[in-house]
All heavy atoms as an XYZ file, in Angstrom:
877
protein
N       0.865     -1.167     -0.014
C      -0.015      0.015     -0.015
C       0.904      1.226     -0.004
O       1.905      1.306      0.726
C      -0.899     -0.056      1.236
C      -1.692      1.221      1.460
S      -2.730      1.108      2.932
C      -4.108      2.049      2.386
N       0.512      2.224     -0.781
C       1.245      3.483     -0.843
C       0.738      4.421      0.268
O      -0.466      4.498      0.555
C       1.102      4.157     -2.175
C       1.791      3.370     -3.283
O       2.737      2.629     -2.973
O       1.390      3.502     -4.451
N       1.658      5.154      0.876
C       1.342      6.121      1.910
C       0.457      7.221      1.330
O       0.813      7.851      0.350
C       2.597      6.717      2.520
S       2.251      7.931      3.781
N      -0.699      7.540      1.961
C      -1.511      8.642      1.428
C      -0.923     10.009      1.687
O      -1.405     11.010      1.100
C      -2.863      8.448      2.185
C      -2.521      7.702      3.405
C      -1.295      6.884      3.076
N       0.091     10.091      2.504
C       0.729     11.393      2.825
C       1.906     11.711      1.949
O       2.067     12.829      1.428
C       1.144     11.449      4.311
C      -0.046     11.216      5.250
C      -0.236      9.996      5.796
C      -0.908     12.266      5.531
C      -1.332      9.758      6.646
C      -1.971     12.070      6.390
C      -2.205     10.815      6.934
N       2.822     10.721      1.782
C       4.028     10.976      1.004
C       4.100     10.174     -0.285
O       4.958     10.431     -1.133
C       5.286     10.715      1.848
S       5.555      8.952      2.223
N       3.263      9.141     -0.442
C       3.217      8.326     -1.654
C       4.231      7.171     -1.688
O       4.247      6.386     -2.632
N       5.061      7.024     -0.679
C       6.018      5.924     -0.615
C       5.356      4.652     -0.133
O       4.247      4.662      0.432
C       7.193      6.285      0.263
C       8.024      7.459     -0.251
C       9.173      7.736      0.638
C       9.971      8.939      0.120
N      11.043      9.336      0.998
N       6.051      3.543     -0.356
C       5.536      2.223      0.019
C       5.469      2.117      1.556
O       6.410      2.485      2.279
C       6.451      1.135     -0.524
C       5.909     -0.248     -0.332
C       4.651     -0.582     -1.126
O       4.396      0.045     -2.132
O       3.910     -1.512     -0.674
N       4.354      1.563      2.059
C       4.173      1.393      3.496
C       4.492     -0.037      3.868
O       4.412     -0.963      3.012
C       2.740      1.726      3.949
C       2.338      3.151      3.609
S       0.659      3.555      4.203
C       0.998      3.864      5.898
N       4.833     -0.266      5.101
C       5.099     -1.627      5.613
C       3.796     -2.197      6.151
O       3.092     -1.563      6.903
C       6.128     -1.628      6.719
C       7.502     -1.179      6.278
C       8.430     -1.282      7.450
N       9.720     -0.651      7.152
C      10.646     -0.384      8.019
N      10.436     -0.679      9.306
N      11.740      0.196      7.679
N       3.508     -3.442      5.770
C       2.282     -4.135      6.277
C       2.568     -4.731      7.629
O       3.700     -5.156      7.923
C       1.880     -5.216      5.285
N       1.576     -4.750      8.446
C       1.696     -5.327      9.789
C       0.338     -5.422     10.468
O      -0.697     -5.366      9.839
N       0.376     -5.515     11.781
C      -0.903     -5.600     12.511
C      -0.712     -4.948     13.879
O       0.370     -4.772     14.362
C      -1.331     -7.054     12.662
O      -0.347     -7.772     13.428
N      -1.872     -4.614     14.479
C      -1.902     -4.051     15.807
C      -2.703     -5.023     16.669
O      -3.937     -5.138     16.459
C      -2.536     -2.660     15.824
C      -1.767     -1.686     14.928
C      -2.647     -2.122     17.251
C      -2.437     -0.360     14.752
N      -2.039     -5.741     17.581
C      -2.805     -6.681     18.428
C      -3.608     -5.953     19.515
O      -3.244     -4.904     19.968
C      -1.726     -7.544     19.050
C      -0.497     -6.696     19.045
C      -0.620     -5.783     17.858
N      -4.767     -6.529     19.833
C      -5.610     -5.928     20.852
C      -6.299     -7.050     21.649
O      -6.789     -7.985     21.065
C      -6.696     -5.053     20.197
O      -7.646     -4.662     21.145
N      -6.319     -6.867     22.967
C      -6.988     -7.867     23.810
C      -8.470     -7.567     24.035
O      -9.205     -8.330     24.588
N      -8.902     -6.375     23.622
C     -10.284     -6.010     23.798
C     -10.777     -5.211     22.552
O     -10.009     -4.948     21.656
C     -10.459     -5.137     25.058
O      -9.743     -3.927     24.892
N     -12.029     -4.870     22.584
C     -12.636     -4.167     21.463
C     -11.961     -2.806     21.274
O     -11.723     -2.066     22.226
C     -14.131     -3.949     21.757
C     -14.873     -3.266     20.640
C     -16.357     -3.201     21.004
N     -17.061     -2.516     19.955
C     -17.331     -1.225     19.963
N     -16.931     -0.478     20.958
N     -17.977     -0.652     18.950
N     -11.716     -2.446     20.004
C     -11.158     -1.161     19.676
C     -12.121     -0.433     18.722
O     -12.734     -1.065     17.877
C      -9.795     -1.295     18.974
C      -8.698     -1.760     19.917
S      -7.093     -1.886     19.063
C      -6.750     -0.204     18.673
N     -12.278      0.870     18.927
C     -13.157      1.647     18.091
C     -12.651      3.075     17.986
O     -11.993      3.604     18.890
C     -14.580      1.669     18.687
N     -12.910      3.688     16.825
C     -12.643      5.103     16.635
C     -13.889      5.824     17.104
O     -15.020      5.473     16.709
C     -12.397      5.382     15.167
C     -12.313      6.876     14.869
C     -11.231      7.658     14.925
C     -13.382      7.715     14.411
N     -11.530      8.954     14.584
C     -12.848      8.992     14.259
C     -14.730      7.506     14.173
C     -13.633     10.071     13.829
C     -15.496      8.572     13.769
C     -14.938      9.828     13.619
N     -13.751      6.830     17.955
C     -14.910      7.602     18.474
C     -14.684      9.061     18.106
O     -13.616      9.639     18.372
C     -15.030      7.429     19.992
C     -15.240      5.959     20.314
C     -16.191      8.283     20.499
C     -15.212      5.639     21.777
N     -15.665      9.642     17.510
C     -15.594     11.056     17.091
C     -15.398     11.940     18.336
O     -15.950     11.687     19.402
C     -16.872     11.442     16.368
C     -16.848     12.812     15.757
C     -18.091     13.105     14.939
O     -18.910     12.226     14.739
O     -18.188     14.254     14.480
N     -14.592     12.980     18.163
C     -14.334     13.914     19.295
C     -15.655     14.455     19.835
O     -16.506     14.881     19.075
C     -13.422     15.075     18.849
C     -12.016     14.622     18.632
O     -11.637     13.548     19.107
O     -11.255     15.355     17.962
N     -15.808     14.448     21.150
C     -16.990     14.986     21.767
C     -18.234     14.087     21.691
O     -19.299     14.508     22.080
N     -18.048     12.866     21.221
C     -19.195     11.995     21.019
C     -19.094     10.721     21.865
O     -19.640      9.707     21.516
C     -19.319     11.601     19.554
N     -18.425     10.813     22.986
C     -18.260      9.629     23.857
C     -19.630      9.136     24.315
O     -20.426      9.915     24.845
C     -17.333      9.951     25.031
C     -17.261      8.755     25.997
C     -15.972     10.343     24.567
N     -19.883      7.865     24.125
C     -21.082      7.271     24.570
C     -22.274      7.432     23.583
O     -23.304      6.832     23.800
N     -22.143      8.206     22.540
C     -23.254      8.401     21.618
C     -23.164      7.344     20.505
O     -22.128      7.105     19.920
C     -23.165      9.774     20.967
C     -23.441     10.939     21.927
C     -23.436     12.242     21.208
O     -23.852     12.331     20.057
O     -23.001     13.221     21.862
N     -24.244      6.653     20.326
C     -24.308      5.609     19.311
C     -24.287      6.221     17.895
O     -24.794      7.302     17.658
C     -25.569      4.776     19.539
O     -26.207      4.448     18.407
N     -23.712      5.484     16.948
C     -23.654      5.965     15.599
C     -22.509      6.918     15.282
O     -22.301      7.298     14.153
N     -21.720      7.296     16.302
C     -20.629      8.204     16.081
C     -19.297      7.523     16.411
O     -18.357      8.166     16.813
C     -20.835      9.463     16.901
C     -22.134     10.166     16.489
C     -22.309     11.439     17.238
N     -21.616     12.496     16.512
C     -21.569     13.750     16.892
N     -22.201     14.120     17.976
N     -20.935     14.643     16.221
N     -19.326      6.208     16.251
C     -18.082      5.453     16.446
C     -17.982      4.389     15.357
O     -18.987      3.998     14.782
C     -18.011      4.810     17.824
C     -18.980      3.676     18.064
C     -18.768      3.065     19.442
O     -18.616      3.780     20.419
O     -18.771      1.832     19.485
N     -16.765      3.977     15.104
C     -16.484      2.945     14.086
C     -15.711      1.847     14.754
O     -14.611      2.049     15.273
C     -15.656      3.531     12.906
C     -15.340      2.445     11.905
C     -16.401      4.695     12.236
N     -16.324      0.640     14.783
C     -15.642     -0.528     15.375
C     -14.489     -0.938     14.487
O     -14.617     -1.025     13.274
C     -16.634     -1.646     15.565
N     -13.354     -1.214     15.083
C     -12.165     -1.623     14.331
C     -11.893     -3.134     14.455
O     -11.163     -3.687     13.673
C     -10.956     -0.834     14.798
C     -11.065      0.676     14.609
C      -9.872      1.362     15.235
C     -11.164      1.015     13.149
N     -12.402     -3.774     15.516
C     -12.262     -5.187     15.649
C     -13.442     -5.750     16.388
O     -14.359     -4.963     16.788
C     -10.928     -5.587     16.324
C     -10.804     -5.065     17.725
O     -11.712     -4.391     18.259
N      -9.698     -5.351     18.374
N     -13.504     -7.002     16.649
C     -14.628     -7.659     17.298
C     -14.747     -7.340     18.776
O     -13.853     -6.676     19.342
N     -15.767     -7.868     19.362
C     -16.060     -7.615     20.778
C     -14.958     -8.087     21.702
O     -14.674     -7.456     22.727
C     -17.362     -8.295     21.140
C     -17.946     -8.020     22.505
C     -18.265     -6.558     22.662
C     -19.178     -8.851     22.744
N     -14.277     -9.170     21.315
C     -13.235     -9.743     22.170
C     -11.813     -9.478     21.646
O     -10.880    -10.142     22.034
C     -13.454    -11.248     22.306
C     -14.791    -11.548     22.910
C     -15.810    -12.095     22.150
C     -15.059    -11.252     24.238
C     -17.052    -12.351     22.673
C     -16.311    -11.530     24.789
C     -17.298    -12.084     24.009
N     -11.699     -8.463     20.864
C     -10.346     -8.066     20.364
C      -9.886     -8.844     19.179
O     -10.677     -9.382     18.377
N      -8.581     -8.991     19.055
C      -7.970     -9.648     17.898
C      -6.894     -8.751     17.356
O      -6.391     -7.874     18.021
N      -6.517     -8.969     16.107
C      -5.487     -8.188     15.466
C      -6.124     -7.280     14.377
O      -7.032     -7.681     13.674
C      -4.458     -9.062     14.755
O      -3.500     -9.475     15.676
N      -5.628     -6.059     14.298
C      -6.052     -5.144     13.261
C      -4.971     -5.069     12.201
O      -3.826     -4.963     12.491
C      -6.191     -3.710     13.830
C      -7.260     -3.504     14.873
C      -7.141     -2.085     15.427
C      -8.613     -3.657     14.213
N      -5.351     -5.227     10.925
C      -4.399     -5.079      9.852
C      -4.078     -3.613      9.768
O      -4.973     -2.722      9.838
C      -5.066     -5.532      8.537
C      -4.161     -5.624      7.398
C      -3.389     -6.908      7.481
N      -2.585     -7.038      6.271
C      -1.342     -7.407      6.266
N      -0.772     -7.768      7.410
N      -0.649     -7.501      5.180
N      -2.794     -3.261      9.666
C      -2.330     -1.904      9.647
C      -1.148     -1.720      8.781
O      -0.402     -2.673      8.469
C      -2.016     -1.413     11.067
N      -0.936     -0.499      8.259
C       0.223     -0.177      7.401
C       0.979      0.993      8.030
O       0.348      1.982      8.467
C      -0.266      0.153      5.998
C      -0.996     -1.035      5.377
C      -2.337     -1.200      5.505
C      -0.252     -1.967      4.618
C      -2.997     -2.259      4.940
C      -0.925     -3.045      4.061
C      -2.267     -3.193      4.193
N       2.310      0.902      8.065
C       3.152      1.904      8.712
C       4.068      2.510      7.686
O       4.737      1.820      6.886
C       3.938      1.259      9.836
C       5.005      2.147     10.421
C       4.639      3.244     11.196
C       6.332      1.921     10.234
C       5.604      4.098     11.729
C       7.310      2.731     10.790
C       6.957      3.830     11.532
N       4.178      3.857      7.691
C       5.097      4.568      6.816
C       6.269      5.044      7.654
O       6.052      5.926      8.530
C       4.407      5.734      6.128
S       5.537      6.695      5.056
N       7.484      4.485      7.476
C       8.637      4.914      8.275
C       9.054      6.345      7.998
O       9.624      6.965      8.887
C       9.699      3.903      7.906
C       9.298      3.259      6.653
C       7.801      3.423      6.539
N       8.768      6.878      6.799
C       9.152      8.259      6.520
C       8.219      9.301      7.169
O       8.704     10.247      7.778
C       9.165      8.482      4.990
C      10.239      7.645      4.294
O      11.256      7.337      4.922
O      10.018      7.313      3.119
N       6.933      9.074      7.077
C       5.962     10.014      7.677
C       5.623      9.692      9.129
O       5.072     10.534      9.826
C       4.629      9.960      6.883
S       4.785     10.475      5.218
N       5.945      8.480      9.541
C       5.608      7.973     10.857
C       4.124      8.017     11.082
O       3.581      8.426     12.104
C       6.366      8.727     11.953
C       7.864      8.797     11.662
C       8.823      8.639     12.787
N       8.426      8.066     14.021
C       8.653      6.756     14.364
N       9.170      5.936     13.474
N       8.337      6.307     15.529
N       3.421      7.560     10.055
C       1.928      7.467     10.099
C       1.524      6.013      9.995
O       2.176      5.206      9.312
C       1.287      8.251      8.942
C       1.544      9.727      8.963
C       0.768     10.447     10.039
O      -0.327     10.050     10.403
N       1.358     11.509     10.574
N       0.443      5.662     10.660
C      -0.135      4.313     10.575
C      -1.498      4.471      9.950
O      -2.326      5.302     10.375
C      -0.220      3.657     11.946
C       1.186      3.395     12.485
C      -0.979      2.343     11.863
C       1.195      2.825     13.879
N      -1.780      3.650      8.975
C      -3.112      3.604      8.339
C      -3.752      2.306      8.713
O      -3.190      1.224      8.537
C      -2.972      3.735      6.781
C      -4.345      3.571      6.124
C      -2.328      5.049      6.426
N      -4.982      2.379      9.242
C      -5.737      1.212      9.648
C      -7.021      1.127      8.798
O      -7.945      1.933      9.042
C      -6.079      1.274     11.141
C      -6.881      0.015     11.605
C      -4.868      1.442     12.013
N      -7.085      0.220      7.826
C      -8.310      0.070      7.094
C      -9.447     -0.422      8.015
O      -9.203     -1.275      8.877
C      -7.988     -1.000      6.055
C      -6.498     -1.026      5.976
C      -6.028     -0.642      7.346
N     -10.649      0.096      7.868
C     -11.732     -0.270      8.731
C     -12.401     -1.567      8.147
O     -12.887     -1.555      7.008
C     -12.796      0.845      8.804
C     -13.984      0.444      9.636
C     -12.152      2.116      9.355
N     -12.388     -2.640      8.929
C     -12.967     -3.890      8.420
C     -14.476     -3.855      8.532
O     -15.038     -3.055      9.281
C     -12.372     -4.948      9.346
C     -12.125     -4.194     10.637
C     -11.759     -2.798     10.225
N     -15.132     -4.764      7.775
C     -16.601     -4.926      7.907
C     -16.806     -5.838      9.104
O     -16.552     -7.021      9.059
C     -17.115     -5.616      6.627
C     -17.060     -4.746      5.385
C     -18.115     -3.636      5.384
O     -19.177     -3.831      5.985
O     -17.869     -2.624      4.762
N     -17.274     -5.266     10.176
C     -17.557     -6.032     11.383
C     -19.042     -6.024     11.687
O     -19.653     -4.954     11.696
C     -16.778     -5.473     12.606
C     -15.294     -5.568     12.389
C     -17.197     -6.185     13.871
C     -14.458     -4.976     13.497
N     -19.559     -7.224     11.831
C     -21.012     -7.329     12.124
C     -21.152     -7.271     13.655
O     -20.601     -8.104     14.384
C     -21.513     -8.664     11.588
C     -23.019     -8.830     11.735
C     -23.473    -10.112     11.134
O     -22.862    -11.155     11.366
O     -24.470    -10.069     10.421
N     -21.839     -6.271     14.134
C     -22.045     -6.094     15.568
C     -23.122     -7.036     16.075
O     -23.804     -7.766     15.330
N     -23.288     -7.036     17.390
C     -24.261     -7.894     18.029
C     -25.684     -7.617     17.530
O     -26.431     -8.534     17.267
C     -24.198     -7.663     19.554
C     -24.879     -8.739     20.307
S     -24.010    -10.301     20.169
C     -23.346    -10.392     21.805
N     -26.049     -6.340     17.397
C     -27.390     -5.992     16.899
C     -27.614     -6.468     15.475
O     -28.687     -6.994     15.150
C     -27.575     -4.484     16.973
N     -26.596     -6.347     14.618
C     -26.732     -6.770     13.245
C     -26.880     -8.322     13.180
O     -27.709     -8.835     12.418
C     -25.532     -6.372     12.398
C     -25.479     -4.872     12.138
C     -24.777     -4.075     13.241
O     -24.235     -4.729     14.183
O     -24.787     -2.865     13.182
N     -26.114     -9.051     13.995
C     -26.238    -10.513     14.033
C     -27.613    -10.901     14.486
O     -28.245    -11.814     13.904
C     -25.202    -11.104     14.987
C     -23.810    -11.155     14.464
C     -22.868    -11.783     15.440
C     -21.459    -11.750     14.943
N     -20.523    -12.324     15.933
N     -28.115    -10.271     15.527
C     -29.431    -10.615     16.048
C     -30.516    -10.302     15.014
O     -31.415    -11.111     14.811
C     -29.694     -9.813     17.319
C     -30.881    -10.199     18.171
C     -30.757    -11.684     18.607
C     -30.994     -9.319     19.382
N     -30.411     -9.168     14.333
C     -31.365     -8.801     13.316
C     -31.369     -9.776     12.169
O     -32.411    -10.202     11.647
C     -31.075     -7.376     12.781
C     -32.129     -6.881     11.816
C     -33.516     -6.718     12.468
O     -33.604     -6.150     13.537
N     -34.544     -7.223     11.840
N     -30.166    -10.254     11.754
C     -30.069    -11.214     10.665
C     -30.712    -12.519     11.080
O     -31.472    -13.136     10.299
C     -28.551    -11.441     10.331
C     -28.324    -12.372      9.165
C     -26.857    -12.442      8.756
N     -25.914    -12.503      9.843
C     -25.565    -13.653     10.503
N     -26.124    -14.788     10.206
N     -24.670    -13.594     11.476
N     -30.487    -12.979     12.330
C     -31.100    -14.213     12.809
C     -32.623    -14.076     12.904
O     -33.349    -15.017     12.565
C     -30.487    -14.609     14.135
C     -29.087    -15.133     13.996
C     -28.525    -15.586     15.348
C     -27.132    -16.087     15.159
N     -26.564    -16.612     16.403
N     -33.103    -12.931     13.374
C     -34.544    -12.708     13.458
C     -35.198    -12.715     12.100
O     -36.278    -13.244     11.908
C     -34.822    -11.394     14.186
C     -34.622    -11.382     15.677
C     -34.757     -9.972     16.240
C     -35.596    -12.321     16.381
N     -34.545    -12.092     11.111
C     -35.057    -12.081      9.758
C     -35.106    -13.498      9.162
O     -36.100    -13.845      8.514
C     -34.205    -11.185      8.874
C     -34.377     -9.706      9.182
O     -35.329     -9.324      9.857
N     -33.458     -8.895      8.722
N     -34.077    -14.290      9.431
C     -34.058    -15.684      8.936
C     -35.187    -16.502      9.591
O     -35.891    -17.254      8.910
C     -32.717    -16.308      9.190
N     -35.393    -16.286     10.889
C     -36.447    -17.010     11.610
C     -37.795    -16.567     11.071
O     -38.689    -17.412     10.902
C     -36.351    -16.770     13.090
N     -37.997    -15.255     10.831
C     -39.265    -14.791     10.309
C     -39.558    -15.360      8.927
O     -40.727    -15.716      8.587
C     -39.257    -13.264     10.257
N     -38.558    -15.518      8.074
C     -38.747    -16.096      6.761
C     -39.157    -17.543      6.873
O     -40.040    -18.023      6.171
C     -37.456    -16.006      5.945
C     -37.148    -14.618      5.436
C     -35.858    -14.500      4.643
O     -35.324    -15.586      4.248
O     -35.355    -13.400      4.456
N     -38.518    -18.303      7.797
C     -38.872    -19.692      8.009
C     -40.312    -19.828      8.501
O     -41.054    -20.675      8.064
C     -37.914    -20.361      9.011
C     -36.562    -20.645      8.421
C     -35.685    -21.330      9.418
C     -34.261    -21.583      8.884
N     -33.403    -22.244      9.861
N     -40.678    -18.971      9.460
C     -42.031    -19.003      9.987
C     -43.058    -18.695      8.875
O     -44.096    -19.344      8.783
C     -42.199    -18.041     11.195
C     -41.395    -18.583     12.368
C     -43.631    -17.805     11.557
C     -41.258    -17.636     13.540
N     -42.747    -17.683      8.067
C     -43.631    -17.306      6.967
C     -43.802    -18.441      5.959
O     -44.919    -18.743      5.501
N     -42.732    -19.132      5.659
C     -42.790    -20.251      4.719
C     -43.583    -21.404      5.290
O     -44.424    -22.004      4.629
C     -41.387    -20.740      4.333
N     -43.388    -21.689      6.613
C     -44.126    -22.737      7.263
C     -45.624    -22.410      7.340
O     -46.476    -23.262      7.158
C     -43.593    -22.977      8.656
N     -45.942    -21.140      7.564
C     -47.350    -20.705      7.621
C     -47.991    -20.877      6.252
O     -49.147    -21.383      6.169
C     -47.451    -19.270      8.044
C     -48.831    -18.771      8.228
C     -48.935    -17.318      8.711
O     -47.919    -16.642      8.776
N     -50.134    -16.871      8.995
N     -47.316    -20.503      5.171
C     -47.908    -20.671      3.826
C     -48.083    -22.161      3.530
O     -49.119    -22.530      2.960
C     -46.959    -20.061      2.771
C     -47.000    -18.566      2.753
C     -46.070    -18.014      1.706
C     -46.076    -16.508      1.713
N     -45.154    -15.932      0.766
N     -47.143    -23.024      3.903
C     -47.287    -24.438      3.689
C     -48.464    -24.994      4.470
O     -49.250    -25.766      3.925
C     -45.973    -25.149      4.091
C     -45.993    -26.612      3.815
C     -44.686    -27.309      4.220
O     -43.869    -26.710      4.928
N     -44.536    -28.546      3.827
N     -48.602    -24.582      5.715
C     -49.710    -25.017      6.568
C     -51.054    -24.586      5.985
O     -51.999    -25.386      5.906
C     -49.534    -24.481      7.972
C     -50.644    -24.861      8.909
C     -50.823    -26.015      9.545
C     -51.776    -24.037      9.244
N     -51.978    -26.008     10.285
C     -52.587    -24.800     10.111
C     -52.174    -22.762      8.901
C     -53.758    -24.297     10.657
C     -53.354    -22.279      9.462
C     -54.125    -23.028     10.301
N     -51.135    -23.327      5.504
C     -52.365    -22.845      4.899
C     -52.727    -23.611      3.630
O     -53.880    -23.913      3.384
C     -52.259    -21.362      4.603
C     -52.310    -20.475      5.861
C     -52.012    -19.009      5.562
O     -51.633    -18.637      4.430
O     -52.123    -18.208      6.525
N     -51.705    -23.959      2.839
C     -51.929    -24.736      1.624
C     -52.447    -26.118      1.967
O     -53.423    -26.603      1.352
C     -50.662    -24.816      0.771
N     -51.856    -26.758      2.951
C     -52.276    -28.090      3.382
C     -53.695    -28.039      3.932
O     -54.526    -28.899      3.684
C     -51.342    -28.647      4.432
C     -50.008    -29.071      3.906
C     -49.051    -29.532      4.953
O     -49.251    -29.274      6.150
N     -47.955    -30.138      4.582
N     -54.015    -27.000      4.705
C     -55.344    -26.851      5.278
C     -56.385    -26.687      4.175
O     -57.477    -27.229      4.222
C     -55.363    -25.682      6.209
C     -56.660    -25.576      6.976
C     -56.511    -24.614      8.148
N     -57.753    -24.632      8.911
C     -58.360    -23.546      9.301
N     -57.844    -22.341      9.120
N     -59.538    -23.654      9.963
N     -56.044    -25.874      3.148
C     -56.944    -25.695      2.046
C     -57.208    -26.957      1.267
O     -58.346    -27.233      0.869
N     -56.134    -27.736      1.065
C     -56.285    -29.028      0.373
C     -57.168    -29.999      1.201
O     -58.023    -30.703      0.666
C     -54.930    -29.693      0.169
C     -54.087    -28.973     -0.869
C     -52.655    -29.511     -0.951
O     -52.337    -30.526     -0.238
O     -51.844    -28.943     -1.664
N     -56.986    -29.991      2.496
C     -57.768    -30.868      3.396
C     -59.258    -30.447      3.347
O     -60.125    -31.302      3.293
C     -57.242    -30.761      4.841
C     -57.884    -31.736      5.759
C     -57.636    -33.165      5.437
O     -56.560    -33.472      4.909
O     -58.469    -34.023      5.800
N     -59.528    -29.152      3.347
C     -60.904    -28.682      3.253
C     -61.554    -29.098      1.912
O     -62.704    -29.521      1.902
C     -60.936    -27.139      3.363
C     -60.855    -26.618      4.788
C     -61.004    -25.126      4.797
C     -60.995    -24.565      6.182
N     -61.194    -23.118      6.191
N     -60.776    -28.995      0.828
C     -61.279    -29.427     -0.453
C     -61.576    -30.909     -0.465
O     -62.602    -31.329     -1.012
C     -60.303    -29.047     -1.581
C     -60.259    -27.614     -1.923
C     -61.583    -27.125     -2.516
O     -62.175    -27.837     -3.347
O     -61.999    -26.026     -2.117
N     -60.723    -31.728      0.081
C     -60.931    -33.184      0.179
C     -62.204    -33.504      0.954
O     -63.016    -34.325      0.515
C     -59.733    -33.894      0.810
C     -58.738    -34.390     -0.209
C     -57.704    -35.290      0.416
N     -56.460    -34.495      0.420
C     -55.727    -34.196      1.460
N     -56.018    -34.671      2.654
N     -54.662    -33.454      1.381
N     -62.381    -32.845      2.117
C     -63.591    -33.052      2.931
C     -64.814    -32.640      2.165
O     -65.866    -33.284      2.235
C     -63.477    -32.283      4.241
C     -62.578    -32.917      5.245
C     -62.581    -32.167      6.553
C     -61.649    -32.784      7.593
N     -61.665    -32.038      8.844
N     -64.721    -31.520      1.457
C     -65.870    -31.014      0.696
C     -66.277    -31.982     -0.387
O     -67.458    -32.308     -0.535
C     -65.474    -29.635      0.106
C     -66.631    -28.860     -0.447
C     -66.094    -27.512     -0.946
C     -67.200    -26.682     -1.535
N     -66.671    -25.401     -2.012
N     -65.297    -32.492     -1.125
C     -65.583    -33.467     -2.160
C     -66.131    -34.768     -1.571
O     -67.032    -35.389     -2.140
C     -64.308    -33.746     -2.973
C     -63.919    -32.615     -3.893
C     -62.687    -32.916     -4.668
C     -62.313    -31.719     -5.551
N     -61.083    -31.969     -6.299
N     -65.553    -35.208     -0.450
C     -66.012    -36.398      0.199
C     -67.466    -36.264      0.656
O     -68.302    -37.144      0.423
C     -65.138    -36.755      1.387
C     -65.511    -38.039      2.079
C     -64.615    -38.292      3.265
C     -65.088    -39.503      4.038
N     -64.375    -39.692      5.296
N     -67.814    -35.143      1.320
C     -69.132    -34.896      1.770
C     -70.098    -34.723      0.635
O     -71.262    -35.074      0.743
C     -69.169    -33.648      2.674
C     -68.470    -33.880      3.990
O     -68.297    -35.026      4.443
N     -68.093    -32.809      4.667
N     -69.669    -34.192     -0.448
C     -70.512    -33.981     -1.632
C     -71.002    -35.356     -2.160
O     -72.166    -35.480     -2.560
C     -69.764    -33.206     -2.710
C     -70.572    -32.775     -3.922
C     -71.679    -31.807     -3.484
C     -69.643    -32.109     -4.964
N     -70.145    -36.322     -2.161
C     -70.541    -37.638     -2.660
C     -71.480    -38.387     -1.698
O     -72.240    -39.238     -2.115
N     -71.461    -38.055     -0.425
C     -72.308    -38.710      0.551
C     -73.689    -38.094      0.668
O     -74.650    -38.726      1.156
C     -71.631    -38.676      1.929
C     -70.368    -39.485      2.012
C     -69.681    -39.365      3.343
O     -70.114    -38.575      4.179
O     -68.630    -40.018      3.535
N     -73.873    -36.887      0.273
C     -75.165    -36.183      0.416
C     -76.105    -36.571     -0.718
O     -75.687    -36.879     -1.841
C     -74.953    -34.659      0.367
C     -74.385    -34.101      1.613
C     -74.410    -32.563      1.562
C     -73.886    -31.989      2.854
N     -73.894    -30.543      2.774
N     -77.378    -36.503     -0.407
C     -78.429    -36.727     -1.414
C     -78.453    -35.472     -2.293
O     -78.564    -34.351     -1.798
C     -79.766    -36.912     -0.674
C     -80.894    -37.231     -1.667
O     -80.567    -37.406     -2.864
O     -82.071    -37.303     -1.222
N     -78.312    -35.606     -3.614
C     -78.272    -34.402     -4.473
C     -79.564    -33.602     -4.443
O     -79.528    -32.409     -4.790
C     -78.045    -34.964     -5.899
C     -78.323    -36.395     -5.803
C     -78.171    -36.820     -4.382
N     -80.665    -34.157     -3.982
C     -81.944    -33.436     -3.924
C     -82.187    -32.761     -2.592
O     -83.101    -32.025     -2.374
C     -83.109    -34.378     -4.239
C     -82.933    -34.973     -5.580
C     -82.535    -36.232     -5.893
C     -83.132    -34.310     -6.810
N     -82.475    -36.405     -7.243
C     -82.830    -35.195     -7.866
C     -83.512    -33.004     -7.187
C     -82.894    -34.893     -9.201
C     -83.589    -32.730     -8.529
C     -83.302    -33.638     -9.508
N     -81.147    -33.018     -1.650
C     -81.303    -32.462     -0.323
C     -80.720    -31.030     -0.278
O     -79.725    -30.733     -0.858
C     -80.525    -33.326      0.667
C     -80.711    -32.973      2.113
C     -79.928    -33.893      3.004
O     -80.031    -35.099      2.854
O     -79.157    -33.359      3.807
N     -81.432    -30.124      0.418
C     -80.943    -28.750      0.519
C     -80.076    -28.630      1.643
O     -79.694    -28.265      2.499
C     -82.125    -27.767      0.620
C     -82.887    -27.720     -0.658
C     -84.003    -28.459     -0.910
C     -82.649    -26.952     -1.780
N     -84.460    -28.204     -2.164
C     -83.615    -27.249     -2.757
C     -81.689    -26.041     -2.153
C     -83.695    -26.660     -4.007
C     -81.755    -25.442     -3.389
C     -82.770    -25.801     -4.289
């Protein structure tokens, strides 16, 4: 990766972390939506690039799925399964009603009201 400040080649590496790391906008401590998660809830390593000339570190922001996003994804999947099961049940119920109707039709006297 080229340094965005001086244009020279940067060294690839990582920044280890034992806990969650996030960038938080100045003056926005504790406000939701004004921070960017850099690693998972339990830490890990961040991919980073270092420029020895500028002494700058660039940390690309990874796509991290937070707890709320995971929960929402699971809820959506469950809702889809429930909807599909409900449609299947309604179709089976409709078929059963039709079978009963045809069966009862054959047993009734056609002249009976």
